[in-house]
N, C-alpha and C positions, 0 to 999 in steps of 0.2 A: 465614719469619721476617719479623716486622714491623720496618721500619726506623723508629727513634725520631727524632723531630723535634728539632733544636737550637733552643734559645731562649736569649735574652739574660737574664741574672739580675744584679740589683744586689746587691753583697755589702756587708754591714754588720758592724761590730763595735761592740757597745754602742750601737746606733742611730746610729752615724756611718758615712756612706757612704764606702767605700774604693775602690770601682771596680766595673766590669761584667765579667762573664765569660760566655762562650758554653758551654752545656752541655745535657744531656738532662734533668737534674733539679737540684734545689736542693743536695743533698749533693755531687753531682759538680761543681757549680759552685764550691762552697766549697773543695773539695779541689784543684781546678785552680788556683784563686786562691792558695791557700797554697803550692802547689808553685811556681808562677810567681813568687811573691814571696820565694822561698827560705826560706819557713817550713815546708817539708814535714815537718820533724822534730817538729812539734807534732801531727801527724795521729794519733799514738798517745796523746796526752794528752787524755783526754775533757774534763777541766775547762777547759782553755784552748780546745779546740775548741768548747765550749758557748757561748763569747762571741760566736761568728760566727753570722750569719743570712743568708738570701738571700730576695729577692722577685723575682717575674717583672717584668722591665722593661717599661714601657708605651711602645709605639711606639719601641722601642730606646733609651729614655731612662730613667734612674732617677728615681724619685719617693719621697718620704718619706711 
């Protein structure tokens, strides 16, 4: 089994940077961010979830 590499992702909501999260992919990073922010209950609401996006952080820092 191949070990997946953890990367840092910048999390955005409506193009506003909210924070960074370490994960293996963008969807996992968004999920982890929402759970850590106590918004885990919206994981089932696809309309609200679609407001969030993630980009790979460059050199561990977010950029727009």
